[in-house]
N, C-alpha and C positions, 0 to 999 in steps of 0.2 A: 854555801854550794850546794846542792845535795847532788846524788849520784843517781841517775837514772838507767833503763835499759834504750837502745839507739835502734830506731826504725832505718832500716837500709833501703835505698833506693839506686838499685842498679840498672844504667841505662846502656849501656854499651859493651857490656860483655857478650858473646855468645852465649846461648842458651838461657842464661841469667836475665837477658833482657826480658825473656818471656817469663821467667820464674818472677820476677819481682813488679817493674816499672808497669807493665801493661796493665795489672790487677788494679794499680792504682790510678794512671794517667788513661787508661783505655776509655771513652768514652759511649762506644757503641760498638758492637760484634755482632753481626747477621749471620749465622751459619745456614740460614735458609733451610733448616733441616724439616721441611713440610710447614713451615711458618715463617714469621717473620718478627721472632721474638728476639729481642736484645739479649745476649746471653752472659752480659755483664751484670754488678750490682745494678748499674745506673739505671736499668728496667727501662730503655728508650725503646721500646716496643713498636713495631710498625703496624700499620693497618693497610693490607693487601687489597689493592685496586686492581683485579683483571690478571697478574702474573698467575702461570700456570707452574706448581710444582714436578719438577722435570728430575733425570741421573745427572750428576756431577761430571767432572771430568774424569770422574774415578770410578764410573757407571754405577756408583751409588744410588739406590733409589731415593727418591723424594730429598734430595740433597742439593739442589739448585734450583733459579727460577727462570722460567722464559719470560721474554717480556714481547710482547705483538708487535710493538711499533706503532702503534695506532691511538691506543688509551691507556695503557698498562702502567702503572707505575704505583709506589710504596708510598704512604705519608706517615711521617714521625712526629706526634706533637712536640713541640717546642718543652727545653728543660733547661734547670740551669745549669747541669752539665754539659749542656750543647751550645749555652751563650757563652761569646764573647772567648773563645779558643784560636782567633785568627793568626794572633802572634806564634804560636807553637803549638802546628799541627802536622799530621801525618795521615793520609788516606792510602788505602790499600784493599784491593780486591782481584779476584779472580774472574774475568772476562770473555766471553765469544761472542764477536757480533756478526749477525746476520749481513747486515747492511747498515750503512749508515745513514740516517734520516737526514732530513734536511729544515735545517733553521729559516726563522723567519726571513734572512738575508740571504735565502738559497744556498749558503755553504752547506757542506756537509760534516754532521757531528755524531757522536754518540756520548748524550748525557748521562753522567754515573749518577752524582749529588749535587743538590743544591739547597743551599739554605738564603734566603733574601727576603727582603721586603718586595722589592721589583729588579728588572734589569740592571739598575741604576743602582740600586743601595743592595749590593750584594756581601754577605758574611764570608761566606764562602762556596765554590761553583768549582765543579772538577767535571772535564770532559774530554773524552778522545777525537780525534780529528785523524783523515788519511797520515798526515805526515807526522802526526804527535799527540800531545795533548795540550788543554788551554786548563790552566788554574787562575782563577779570581780569589781573590782573597783581601777584605777589608774595601770593598769595591774598587779593587785593580788588577786589572787582566795581563796576564803575560801569555807567551808561544814558545813551548818548547819544544824543537825538533828532533824527532828520535831515528836515530838511522836505521835504514831498511821499513819506516812507516811501522803503522799499525795494521796487522792482516785481519781479515774477515773469516770467518768458518772452521777457526781454531782456538782451541783453549791457551789463553797467556795469563800472564801477571802481570800488574803495574799498581805503581805507587807513586805519591806526591808528598815531598815532605815540606813545609815552610817552616821558616823561623825569621818573623820580623819580614823584610823585604826580600830575603831569598829564599827561591825556590828550586827543587831538585826534583826530577823525574827517575823512576826506574822503572825497567821492563826486565822480565824473568829473573829480578833480585840483584841486577845489574844497573849501576849508575848509567843514564841515558842523555844526560844532560842538566844543563840548569839555568837561571834568568836571573835577573834581579826586579823585583816591581819596581814603578814607577815611582811611587810614594809610600809611606806608611802612617799617614796622618789618622787619624782615629774616626770612624763614622759612627753614625746611631747603631749601637750594638742591635741587631735584629731579633726580634722576639717571636718569628712566625716560623712555621714546621719545617721540617727537612724533607726536602723530596728524593727518593731514589728512583733513578729510569724519568725524569723529566723536572722539569725546573717549574717553578711558582706559574708562570702566566704561559709555560709549553713554548716559551720563545725559541728553543733548540729543540721543540719536536719529542716525540717519545723514542726510548731506547729499543732498538729492534736487537734480541738476541738474548744471552744468557748472562746471570749474575751470579756469583758465590762467595762465601767466607769476605764477606765486605767488611772492614775494619774503620773507624776512625779514634784516632787519639789523639788527645790533649799536648803533643810534645812532637818537636822534631826529629826524627830518625835517620842515623848515615847509611853508609853503603854496608857494612857488615851489618846492623839491626833487619835492615830491609832482605838482605840476602837470606838472613836467618828466619823471618816469614815466610821468605821462600820456600826455603827446605822443611820448613816445618808443615807447609801445606803441600809436598811433594804434587806435582802433576803427571807424572809417570807410574801411578800406581795402579794402571788397569790390568797388569799383569800380575800383583799382588791380589787384586781385590776380586779376580775373574771366577772364582770357584767358590765362592763363600756359600758355607752352609748356615752360618747365623754371624750377625755383626750388631753388636751393642754397644756403641761411642758412649751412651750415658751423658750426652749432651743435653740434658734439663730433659729429659725423656728415657724412657725404657723401650722405644722402638726397636724392632730389629729392621737395620737398614741392608739385609743382603738379599732382599729382592724374594724372598718367602714368605716374608710378613710373619714369621712367628710370633705369635699371640704371648707374651712372656708376661708373669705375674711376679710380682715382689712385693715382700712382707717385711715390713718393719727396717727398714732401710732409707737412708738420707741421703740429701746429695750433698758435696764437699767442693771443694778445688781439687783439679786435676796435677799430674805430674808439674804442668809449666803454669799451676798458678791459675787455670782459666776457673771463672764461678760456676759452679752446677755445673761442673761436668765431669765429675766422676762419682760412683754411689759407694756408699759407706755401708758397713756390716757391722753389726754392734756384737758377733761373735758367741749369741746364746740364741738369738731368735728369729735373726736374719738371714733372709735367703731367696732366691729366684725360683723359679718353676717354669720349663718351658714343655708343654704338655705332649703326648706323643704325635709324632711328624714324621712323614718318610723321609723327609731331607736332612734329618740329623743323622745317617749313616754315611759310611763309605764303603763304596761297591769294590775297591781293588786294595783295601787294606793299608789306604794310607789316609794320614791326617796332619793337620798343624793346628795348634791351638796356642794363641798368643792374646799378649796384653800387657798395660800396665798395674802393676800391685804393690800397694803400699803395706807392710804388714805390721800390726799393730801388737801383738801378743799371738803367741802359739798358744793352741787350745789341746787340751789332755782328753783323747780318742777314748770314751769309756770302755770300746772294746778291747785293746790292746794295750791301753794306759801309756800310748805314745803320742808326742806332741805334734801336732800339725795345724796348716794353714790349708783348709779345704778350697780349691777354686771351681771345681765341677764334679760331677759325678753322673753319668748315664747308667742305668742299670734294672734288671728285675727288680732285685731286693739288696740285701745288704751285704751278702756273699756272691753276689755273681754281678760285679759290672761290665758293661760293655767296654767301656773306657771311662779315664778319671783321671785326676791329675792332684796332688796336694804336695805344699811344699813340708818340709822338715827344716829342724834347726843346722842341720848338716847335708842335708840331703833334698832328693825329689824322686817323690814316689809316684809312679806311672801305672795307671790301673786299664788292665787289656785284656778282655774276655773273660773274667774270674781270676785272672792271676794279676799280681802285682809283683812290680821291680823297684827298687831303690837305687838310684844313682847317687851317689857318695859324691859331695861336693869337697873342692880342697880348701874351700872357705866358707864361713857363715851365710846363711842366709840374711841379706838385709833385712834389719828390723827398722821402724819408723822413718824408711827413707822410700822413696819412690824407684822402682826399676823395672825394666823390661823385659818380659821373657818371652819365650817361643820354644814349644816342645812337639816334636815331630815324629810322626809315627809311620814306618813304612815295615809292612809284615810285622816280625818282632824286635825289630831295631827301634828304639827310642832316643832321639837325641835333644839336647838339650843347649840352648842360646840366652846369652844373660847380656843386658843391652847391647845386644847386636852382635854379641860375640860367641863363637863355639865354645861351649864349657867340656861336653865329654858326651859318649853314648854307651848304652847299655844295651844287653840282648834281653828282651822279656822272653820267659818260656812258651808263650805260642804267638801266632801272629794275630794282626789284629783284624777282628770278625765283628764288626758294628753293625748292631739290628737296626732298623726302622722304629721299632717298637719301643714303647716305653720312656717316661721324660726324662729331663735332663735338668740335675739340679745346681743350682748355681750357688756357691758359697758354703753349701755344705753336703753330706754325702746322704743316700738315701734313708738310713737308719735315723740320722740327725745326731750320730754320736760325737761330730765334730763338726763346726760352723768354721765359718772366717772371721777372723776379729782385724778388719782391715780395710782397703779401699782399692776397688777396681775401677781400671777406665780404659776404653777400647778394645772388649773381649772380643777376639774373633775366633771362628773354627772354620778353618779351610779341610773341601775334600783332597786335597793334594799335598805332597811334600814340597813347602816353600824350599828356596835355594837360598844361600848365606847372603847373597845380597839383596834378596827381597827383606830376609829377616832384619838387615841392617836398615835398611831405609823403612820400615814400620817402625823400628826402634831410635827412628832422628838419630843414627849414627852420628851424622854431621853437628849435631847440637851437644855431644857431651865430649867432643874432641878437648875441648878447652876449659871444661868447668873445674877440674879441679887445682889447674894453675891460677884460675883468675879467682876463685873461692879463697884461696888461699891469701890474694892478694890483697881484697877486701876485707875479709876478716881482721887483719893485723891493722887498720885502719879504723881510728873512732875519734868524734871530736867531743870535747869535755871541758867544762861542766854540760851535762845539757839535761835539763831545762838551765839557762844562763842568764844571769842579771848583770851582769858587769863585762867580761872577757871569757871568750870561747875560744881554744888553740886544737889544733890535730896530735894527733898521737905520733908524729913524725920527726927526726932531727934534722932534716933537710926539706928545702924547698918542694912545693908544689902548686900547680897551677888551682885557682879557684874562682869561682864565680858565686855570688850572692843575690837568689830570687825571692822576690816576696811570692806568697801561693798562688797568684794569678799568673806566674811569671815572668814579671815585669824586673829586670835588672837592677839590683839597686848598687853593687860592690864588687870589684874585682882586682886579684893581684898574686903574688908568687908565695911572700911569706905569710902563714895564715895564722895570724892571731887579730881577732874581729872584735872590736867594741859594740857589744850590742847595746850601750848605753843612749847610742844614735837611732834606734829603731824601736816601736813600740813593742807591746805586750801581743804574743802570735807566734803562728808557727811559721817557718822560713824552709827552702832547700838551699841547700850549699851543693854545686859543681865542684867535685876533686877530679884533677888530670894526673896520672901520676904513671910514668914509665908506659904512655901510651894508653891506658886505661882509663876511663872515664867512669865515675859513679857519682850518685847522689845518696846526702843523709840529709833527713829532716832536723832540723834546731826549733826547740823551741824557747822561746825569751819571754821569761816571769820575772817582773820586778817587784 
């Protein structure tokens, strides 16, 4: 028996749900940032047929799609990743309905997604109706009534999760109802296109309204998981994003979504996973030649000596500055030359250097700046006061030699200073510059504070568990001396075995990959088992 490293799948822990499971089990993620590109590695890209790109619920430009209810839809070609996922399925979306459309039978509905040969042979289909939602899975349909019904002319988050014949509906992150579908007999697996905003034969009309952040998972999520998705896509960020000067989410592109459309140039950067392991959602800087450049633009200034810079940062190495021989990780720099910055920001091993109209101030930190791990930063400037927040929590403040007097002239460098004396060796995600001082509550929401609260506790729980040996040829056991609940699935999600005392006889199974669900002390996580004989 040989020792190998274990690939961990964690499904129900807050924050780690999005950090691990979705990158493996997510089948499509449409952020609708100006196109219908699938943000996952599955590349289930959509073809737009009519929808218009519009601001989303947070008023960010080109971040949602409006469907006219007449002939607009998105078509996604069939792929292996979208086939046969009806036994374990989760759908999630942000929705704003203008009016309900009329189905061919005269009923009111707002269809979101449909994948079927025809109205009688449906792999999965999801629509909203005035009193709730209708889910069709593997050809069988059920209706879930949601207390209060489905509103029009307002943004809300909805989700549906299916495990075999059981379906559960979610509204704004909370469980809203469930049902048991009639039967689970398998029908022919559909190999046709996926439609967003209509069905294959338009039997339910066309969706009329707005869609954003549509996700399809090949797994079933519970209320904790759905609440996490809801929190991670906060629908009350209008106040935070209202006064943006620059917004670079780096979600498969380097577009500015602030509304100013700053044409940002990047050199020698590459896309990587972000802080929640979303594919192609962060920009990586190599520490030597990578940087971004925002040309001179009138918007990149603050008229009243206030500014907030926020983002997610993962520093790989600190780079020595050739001018003062100190180690830095430079986030951005705006100024006329190497010695006259208007404003800037560089992290140090035990400090944070703020640049303010030609002056610098170093805020000493009580703990080391994280390396090789993501953290959220927010730095506010109000006159001469610089304040630093890490992961949504206030760290400290410092008075700089003079108040902020940012000019509208001169370019903004991202990932290096003006002279190129020091570069960023690391990754950035969700970089924002605001023309105002954000308050602590806004910063906490930007940092996804609610997603961090239970991270340390669960990470400790999950890391002390492992199955061994792996790969296995005869028996495999769990590294615990007390019973835990487990379920064994094949790679398609079919249940093969379950029990409490975890000692699995692998001789009964063929060579290949399997998933083992382990439930311990109220927490559920998954590990992959490889059987090799």
